[in-house]
C-alpha positions, 0 to 999 in steps of 0.5 A: 574271479573266474579265469576267462576260458580261451577261444580257438578261432578258425582260419579265416577265408583268406587264410585257407585259401593261402593254404590252399595255394601253398599246397598247390605250388607244392604239388610234385611236377609229374615225371613225365613232363620232367622227362619231355622237357629234357628232350625238348632241351636237347633237341633244341641244343642239338638244332642251335649248335650247327647253327652257332657253329655257322655263325662263328665260322664266317666271322674267322679268317679263311686260315682259322677256318681251316686250321687244325686242330678245329677251334670253337673261337677265333684266336685273333678275334671276330672279323667280318671279312668273308661277309665284305668278300661275299657282298663285293663278290656277287650280286647280292642285293638283286639276288635277294630281290628276285627272291623276295618277289618270287617268294611273294608272287609264289606265296599269293597265287598259291594261298589264292589257288589253295583257298578256292580248291580248299573251299570248294571240296570242303563245302561242295558236293559234287561227282568225283570229290572223294577222288580228287582229295585221294588225288591230292593226298596222293601228291603229297606223298611224291617227291618233287624231284621226279617232276623236274624234267617233265616241268621244265620240258614244259618251260621250254615249250612256253618259252618261260625258260630264264623268266620270272614266271618260270621260277615262279608258276611251278611251285604255285601248285601246293597240295598240302596246303589245300589239304590244310585249308580243306581240313580247317574249313570243315571246322567252320560251322555250315549254319553261317553259310546257310544263312548268307546263301538264303540272304542271297549271296553267291558262293565266292561272296561266301568265300571272301566275306565270311570263310576267309575272315575266320580263316586268318589264322590259318591263312597266316601259317600257310602263307608263312610256309609257303614263303618259306619254301619258296625262298629256300628253294634251290633246285628249281631255280638253279635249273631254269635259270641261267641269267646272273640278273634273274637268280634268286639268293641261294642259286646266286650265292652258289655261283660265289662258292663256284668262283672261289672254291672251298673257302669254309669261312665264306661259305658260312657267311653265304648259309648266314646271309641266306637264312638271316630274312627267315629268321627274321620273319620268324622272330616276327610272326612266330606266334601266327604261325603256332597259332596256325598249326594249333588250329589246323586240327590235323595233328590229332587226326 
């Protein structure tokens, strides 16, 4: 009898695929990515610490908030007394409605104006177009505080002081949003517009039926940016409105601060109340914000 010679079997496709995936898993992470991750974690922690500090301070009593040495957590337990004092002392629901109404109107009008201006600068060729674009870019570098005095004089002339429109109208012209929409419209293929023009569509119909539907991500991002900016705006509503019934939430809470003096727990409670709606907006629309930023293409230009 002859001994059977052993046969060597080659690894099958499944085995080779498993080895390949195992090799990929063992692939080392580049040091640059690790460094970038560490930097992002440090920056996120630096942003989170003030937020946590304000929240914890708002849950203390006034005695503990002003006590020395400073403690992170309240020794006598958490309390909502500061929130109750702030909500009962002022007209917070009315101020919140004013902020919501004015911010929504500013967002709506700004998006309409910026869309029309961005489309005209992106698609139409006319004399002075480059000059207008240069002026828009130059206006972005002008601090808004410089325009407060002439804007207030204009509101006085138009009898818009202590009115909703006095808060809204000076905020609806946003040069950065015009530039962002113009850059996004430049990326839409012009062939779509040419086909619509050959079919007899007007420019306005093309904007409504073709350009804007294709621009939903950036329109959503612009709307959120404008809404957040209008909600956080303190200086202009503080100057143009004196009637307590027309104050927005940031300005109204400031009057509560003046009435109570320096009370750290209540100040932090007011800051949390003013920031809470924006946090909710970001949690619900964070995908639209990130998608809108990534689709602008401005970061790489």
